[in-house]
N, C-alpha and C positions, 0 to 999 in steps of 0.2 A: 295389327290392329292396335291403334292407339287410344287408350283409355285415360282420362284426366278428369278428376272431379265429377265422376260419373258420366262425362261426355264420352260418347264412342264416336270415333272418326269412320264414317262409312263411305270416304272417298277412296278412289282409285289414285295410286301414285303415277304422275305422269313420268314417262322414260322412254328413250328410243328402244324400239323393237317390241313395245306393247302392242296388243291387238287393237286393230282398227276396222271400221267397216270397209269391205274390199275395195270400193271405188273412191274412198276418201284418202286425203294426203297421209302418209306415213308421218311419224313422230321424228323430229329432228331437233337437237338442241346442240348449238355450236357455239364456241366462244367467239364473241366479237371483240372484247377486250379482255386481257388476261394478266393478272398480277405476275404469274409465273414467267411471262415474256416481256415484263418490264413496263406494263401498263400501270396506270395509277389506281385501277380498280378492275373487278371482274364484272363483265356485262355480257349476257348471252342473247343469241338469237334463236327463237323458238318458232318451229314451223309444225303447225298441228291443224287438223280439221276440227270445225266447231262442234261436232257431235262424236269426239273421242274421249274416253275415259269418263269420269262423273260430270254430267252436263244436264242443262234445262233446255228443252226445245223452246223456240219461239213458236207463236201461233203460225208466223209465216213460214215455217219449215215446210209445211205441206198446203197451207192455206192461202191462196193469193189474196193480197191486200190485209192479211192478218197482222196482228200486233207483233212487233219486234221483241226481242228479249229485253231491250232498254226499257221498254214501257210495261214491263212485267210488274203487276202489284206486289209489293214486298210481302204482303200476307199470304201470297200464294204458296210460298215455300218457307214460311216461319209461322210456328205455333203447334198446336197439338196434331199429332199423326199416329195412325195405327198400322202396326207392322201385321200382316196377315201371312200365315204360312200355308204355301201351297204344296200339296204331295204329287200332284199329277206330273209326270215326268215329260210330257209333251206340250202342254199349253195351260193356261189359265182359263178355266171354263166356268160358266154361269152356275152349273150345278154345285161346284165347289165353293164359290164365294157367296151364293145366295144365303146360306145359313147365317153368314156374319152379320146379317142385317145392316148393311151399308146404307149410311144416310147422306142426304144432300149437304153439301159443303164439307165433307170429310177429306182429309188427306190420308190416302191409302198407299202403303208401301208393301209391294208383294215380294216376300222371301221364297225363292223357289230352289231347286237343286243347283241352279247357276251359281249360287254363292259359294258352294262347296265343290263344283265340278267345273264349269266353263270359266269361271274367273281365275282358276289356277292355271289354266292353258296359256302358253305363251303364243299360240297361234289363235286365229280368229275361229270360233266354234260356230258352225252353220246351224246345228240342230238345238240351238238354246232354248229354253222355255220362255214362251212368249204369252202375250194375251190373244185369245182366240177373238174372232170378228165378233161372235155373239156376246163375249163378256165385255168387249169394248163399247158395244151399243147398249149393254146393261148398264155399265158405269156412266154412259152419257145420259141415259134415261134417269139414273138416280141423281145426276147433277153433283158429282163429287167435284171436289174443288182442285185436287191435284192427284195424280197418280205417279208412283215411283217403281222401278223394276231393276232387277239386279243383273242385266246385261245391257248391250248398247242399244237396244231398240224395244219399243212397245209391242212392235209387230214382227213376225218371223221373217227370217231371211229367205228370199225367194218363195215367199208365201203371201201372207196377208199384210205385209208391211204398210201398203198405201191405204188399205180399207181400214186398218186399225188406227193409223194417224188421222185420217180423215174424220172417223168417228170421235175420237178423243180430242184432237186439237180443234176440230170443226165445232165442238160443243163447248169450247172454251176453257177446257180441261187442261191445266199445265202438267206437263210430263217431265220427270226426272229420270234420267236414263244412266245406267252405269254405276249403280249403288252396289257397295260391297256389304251384305248383309250377314255374312258368315258368323259373325260374333253377337248377333242380335236374336233375342228371343222374341216370340210374338207378344204383342201388347201395345199398350199406350206410351207414347213418348212426346217429348218436346223436339221439334225439328227445327234446325237452322241451315237453310241450304241457300246460298246466294250466287247466283251466275254472274260473270263479269259483265259489265255494262257496254255491250257493243252496239253502237247506233244502227237500228234497223236490223240488228243481228238475228239470224235464223236460229241460233243456238247460243249458248254460253258455257263455258268451263266453270266448274262450280266446286266449292268445298262444302260437303254436307256433314253434318253431325247430329247425333241423337242423344237425348238424356231421358232415362225412365222416369215416368211420372208415378 
């Protein structure tokens, strides 16, 4: 975990062999040009799915005709954010988040057991803590601005992945997935998270950092 001038790097490091969603492309980084082989510079070829590591979903990831990642308003993922810790080991449920009095327009990052368990696994973890369908609908009703989670999807694997994405993205809420919140305490922070600008992209790899307020 990289901390500099109070900024906390909450991004995952991209590398071959890292976990990825099972039907997505594996990560490959290969030399295209190499100083060691006599080339004038180092250039690498990167193969990676747009929803691997720390990334932001385009609305069009699940919503036909939805906004691509290149059209994302910058203030969706830059500004004040609140980290809420979830104790439930199965899913993020309404009963646990309701007491936090979530307001419209908030950027909410959920810290779960994923940050200290699933993220440490070199294999894809199927039973990661995810947002329940009820909680996804609750967040949509609250009209939050952005939701962040500490594994590769807001919805559960072989569970409610479609329903949760439809509830969140279909409400115009931006989703940051693959955050590492292991070194982050609950509370209020300044968030900077910018996805790469892929034309009509369904997702964009991102560097995400937090600074306590």
